[in-house]
C-alpha positions in Angstrom: -22.7 -10.2 13.2 -22.4 -6.4 12.6 -19.8 -5.1 10.2 -16.8 -3.4 11.9 -16.7 0.2 11.2 -15.7 3.8 12.1 -19.1 5.1 13.0 -20.1 8.7 13.6 -22.4 9.7 16.5 -24.2 13.1 16.6 -23.7 15.5 19.5 -27.2 14.6 20.7 -26.4 10.9 20.7 -23.2 11.6 22.5 -25.0 13.4 25.3 -27.5 10.5 25.6 -24.7 7.9 25.9 -22.7 10.1 28.4 -19.3 9.6 26.6 -16.4 11.2 28.4 -15.8 14.9 27.4 -18.6 14.8 24.9 -20.4 17.7 26.5 -17.2 19.7 26.5 -16.8 19.7 22.7 -17.7 23.2 21.4 -20.6 23.1 18.9 -18.7 25.2 16.4 -15.6 23.0 16.7 -17.0 19.4 16.5 -20.5 18.1 16.4 -19.8 14.4 15.9 -17.5 11.7 17.4 -16.0 9.0 15.2 -15.6 5.6 17.0 -13.5 2.8 15.6 -15.5 -0.4 16.1 -13.1 -2.7 14.2 -11.1 -5.2 16.2 -8.3 -4.8 13.6 -8.3 -1.0 13.9 -9.3 1.7 11.4 -7.8 4.4 9.2 -9.1 7.8 8.3 -7.6 10.0 5.5 -8.4 13.7 5.3 -7.9 13.9 1.5 -8.9 17.6 1.2 -9.8 20.3 3.7 -10.4 23.8 2.4 -8.0 26.4 3.8 -5.5 23.7 4.9 -2.7 21.8 3.2 -3.7 18.1 3.1 -0.8 16.8 1.1 2.9 17.0 1.7 4.2 20.0 -0.2 7.7 18.5 -0.6 9.8 15.5 0.2 11.0 15.2 3.8 10.2 13.5 7.1 7.4 13.7 9.7 9.1 15.0 12.9 5.9 15.8 14.9 2.2 15.1 14.8 -0.9 15.9 16.8 -4.4 14.6 17.3 -7.6 15.4 19.2 -9.2 12.2 20.4 -9.2 9.5 23.0 -7.5 6.1 22.5 -4.4 5.0 20.8 -3.3 6.5 17.4 -0.5 6.6 14.9 -0.1 8.5 11.6 1.3 7.2 8.3 1.8 8.7 4.8 -0.4 7.3 2.1 -0.4 7.5 -1.7 -3.6 7.5 -3.7 -3.1 5.2 -6.6 -6.7 5.2 -7.8 -10.0 6.7 -6.6 -10.4 5.9 -2.9 -7.5 3.5 -3.1 -4.2 4.0 -1.2 -0.8 2.5 -0.6 0.1 3.0 3.0 3.7 3.7 4.2 5.3 2.9 7.6 3.6 4.5 10.5 4.8 6.5 13.5 4.9 4.7 16.9 1.4 4.2 18.4 0.7 6.9 21.0 -2.1 7.5 23.5 -4.3 10.6 23.6 -6.9 11.2 26.3 -8.9 14.3 25.3 -11.6 15.0 22.7 -11.2 18.8 23.2 -7.4 19.3 23.6 -4.7 18.3 21.0 -2.0 15.9 22.1 1.4 16.2 20.4 4.1 13.6 19.7 7.6 13.9 18.5 9.0 11.4 16.0 12.7 10.8 15.9 14.0 9.5 13.6 11.2 10.9 11.4 8.9 9.0 9.0 9.8 9.5 5.3 7.2 11.3 3.2 7.1 12.2 -0.5 5.6 15.4 -2.0 1.9 14.9 -2.8 1.3 12.2 -0.3 -1.7 12.4 2.1 -1.7 11.3 5.7 -3.7 8.5 7.3 -4.7 8.6 10.9 -4.6 5.0 12.3 -7.1 4.3 15.1 -6.8 1.4 17.5 -10.1 -0.4 18.4 -12.6 1.8 20.3 -10.5 5.0 19.7 -12.6 8.1 19.3 -12.0 11.4 17.3 -14.1 14.5 17.1 -15.5 15.3 13.6 -16.6 18.6 12.1 -19.7 18.1 9.9 -20.5 19.3 7.4 -17.5 21.0 5.9 -18.0 22.3 2.3 -15.3 21.1 0.0 -13.8 18.6 2.5 -13.2 14.9 1.6 -12.6 12.1 4.1 -12.2 8.5 3.2 -12.5 5.6 5.8 -11.0 2.1 6.0 -12.7 -0.2 8.4 -9.5 -2.3 8.5 -6.1 -0.7 8.6 -4.3 -1.3 5.3 -1.1 -3.3 5.3 2.1 -1.4 4.5 2.9 -1.3 0.7 -0.4 -2.8 -0.5 -2.9 -1.0 -2.7 -6.1 -1.1 -0.6 -9.5 0.3 -1.6 -11.5 2.1 1.1 -14.0 -0.4 2.6 -15.8 2.3 4.6 -17.6 5.6 3.9 -15.8 7.7 1.3 -15.9 11.3 0.0 -17.4 12.5 3.3 -17.7 16.3 3.6 -16.3 16.4 7.2 -13.2 17.6 8.9 -11.0 15.6 11.3 -8.6 17.0 13.9 -5.1 15.7 13.3 -2.0 17.2 11.7 1.7 16.5 10.9 4.9 18.6 10.8 7.3 17.9 8.0 10.9 19.0 7.7 13.3 18.5 4.8 15.9 15.7 5.0 18.6 16.6 2.5 20.9 13.7 3.3 18.0 11.1 3.6 19.2 9.9 7.0 15.7 10.0 8.5 16.3 13.1 10.7 14.6 16.5 10.0 17.2 19.1 8.9 15.6 21.9 11.0 15.5 20.4 14.5 16.8 16.9 14.5 19.9 16.7 12.2 23.0 18.6 13.3 24.7 17.8 10.0 22.1 17.8 7.2 24.8 17.3 4.6 26.2 14.0 6.0 24.0 10.9 6.3 26.5 9.1 8.5 25.6 11.3 11.5 22.8 13.5 12.8 25.0 15.0 15.5 27.4 17.9 14.8 29.3 17.6 11.5 32.7 16.0 11.9 35.7 18.3 11.7 37.3 18.4 8.3 40.5 16.4 7.9 43.7 18.4 8.5 45.4 19.7 5.5 48.6 17.8 4.5 51.9 19.3 5.6 53.4 21.5 2.8 56.3 20.1 0.9 59.7 21.4 2.0 60.6 24.6 0.3 63.0 27.4 0.8 60.2 29.7 1.7 57.0 27.9 2.6 53.8 29.5 1.3 51.5 31.0 3.9 48.5 28.9 4.9 45.4 29.7 3.0 42.8 31.8 4.8 39.9 29.9 6.2 36.7 29.9 4.3 34.0 31.9 6.1 30.7 30.0 6.3 27.6 32.1 6.9 24.1 30.7 6.4 21.8 32.9 4.3 18.8 34.3 6.1 15.7 35.6 4.3 13.8 38.4 5.9 10.8 40.6 4.9 9.6 38.2 2.2 6.6 39.8 0.5 4.6 39.4 -2.7 2.8 42.4 -4.3 1.0 41.3 -7.5 3.8 39.2 -9.1 6.7 41.1 -7.6 8.5 39.2 -4.9 10.7 41.2 -2.6 13.0 40.0 0.2 16.2 40.9 2.2 19.3 38.7 2.5 22.1 38.9 5.0 24.7 37.6 2.5 24.9 37.2 -1.2 23.3 33.9 -2.3 21.6 32.0 -5.1 17.8 32.3 -4.6 15.4 29.8 -6.1 11.7 30.6 -6.2 9.2 27.8 -6.9 5.7 29.0 -7.6 2.7 26.6 -7.2 -1.0 27.3 -8.1 -3.9 26.0 -6.0 -6.6 24.2 -7.9 -10.3 24.0 -7.1 -9.6 21.0 -4.8 -7.0 22.8 -2.7 -4.1 20.9 -4.3 -1.0 22.8 -5.4 0.7 22.3 -8.7 4.1 23.8 -9.7 3.8 26.4 -12.5 7.1 28.2 -12.4 10.7 27.9 -11.0 13.1 30.8 -11.2 16.7 31.1 -9.9 19.0 34.1 -9.6 22.1 35.3 -7.9 21.0 37.9 -5.3 23.2 40.4 -3.4 23.1 41.1 0.3 20.3 43.5 1.3 17.0 44.2 -0.3 16.3 42.6 -3.6 13.3 41.7 -5.8 12.2 39.2 -8.4 9.3 39.3 -10.8 7.4 36.0 -10.8 7.0 35.5 -14.5 8.0 32.9 -17.0 7.0 32.8 -20.7 3.6 33.9 -19.7 2.0 36.0 -16.9 0.6 34.2 -13.9 -3.2 33.6 -14.3 -5.7 34.9 -11.8 -5.8 32.6 -8.8 -4.3 31.6 -5.4 -0.6 30.7 -5.3 2.3 30.0 -3.0 6.0 30.6 -3.5 8.7 28.6 -1.8 12.1 30.3 -1.5 15.4 28.4 -1.0 18.9 29.9 -0.7 22.4 28.7 -1.0 25.7 30.7 -0.8 28.7 30.2 -3.0 30.3 28.3 -0.1 27.4 25.8 -0.1 25.6 27.2 3.0 21.9 26.6 2.8 19.3 28.8 4.5 15.8 27.8 5.8 13.1 27.6 3.3 10.5 30.5 3.2 6.9 29.9 2.1 4.5 32.8 1.2 1.0 32.6 -0.1 -0.4 35.3 -2.5 -3.2 35.9 -4.9 -3.1 37.2 -8.4 -6.2 39.2 -9.3 
């Protein structure tokens, strides 16, 4: 009996077997097709892919994902606990995709929780197919011939450390109140875990105690969300514009030789409305290399703005 596997067929073999859409795959885009031959399904993890973020940059939830392939698929966060060994988290609902040349997109609501640094496993049902780019210098793909169970450390039982690229992706949004709904598009009240609709109206203020001359009602607090514009980095000088005064927190991460990012600096300051700037420097200057800086904002009244992410290079 042959061993179940995720096998890779060359473009020439595909043409000979007359698989659907194989001839339509551009040579520069994909030159192999991966086929899951396991009756129990397979899993592929794109551990690294130069020029792309392969791990979750921060905690949040998966709200949308996409795949190029034919068959039934799902996506799940995975944590590498040892070399080529992962613990798999819960997966998105299984979805059908019908093209080896066009990406299919799927919304996930509520989202699937993901932690900073986790990778993403693509779960393939039996006989599902995905285009594969090969070779891709610096890429790393690991394969499981049987889909790992949720919560169990599972070594890869297929090909590992393959220098290839696979065509799937995930969108992550923050989930400040941990209710499973992405703060940007799914949660109407990111500060209240009891609802993902509009925030409930505040309770009315109690009636003032009887007095000869009642005090005037306090003026309502104005809530304006901070908005970052014109975010730029020149050397190590970060400049930006704000519509209102707010506390700005800049988190700087440096990319290593494997494409992973590691935090090297975090700065906070109170910024005024309008143009402002911040020098990205701690006890020491930033070394030469590739970086990204994440900006978050919050006003004195507790209004949070959307996170901004900028990549830059120190030469």
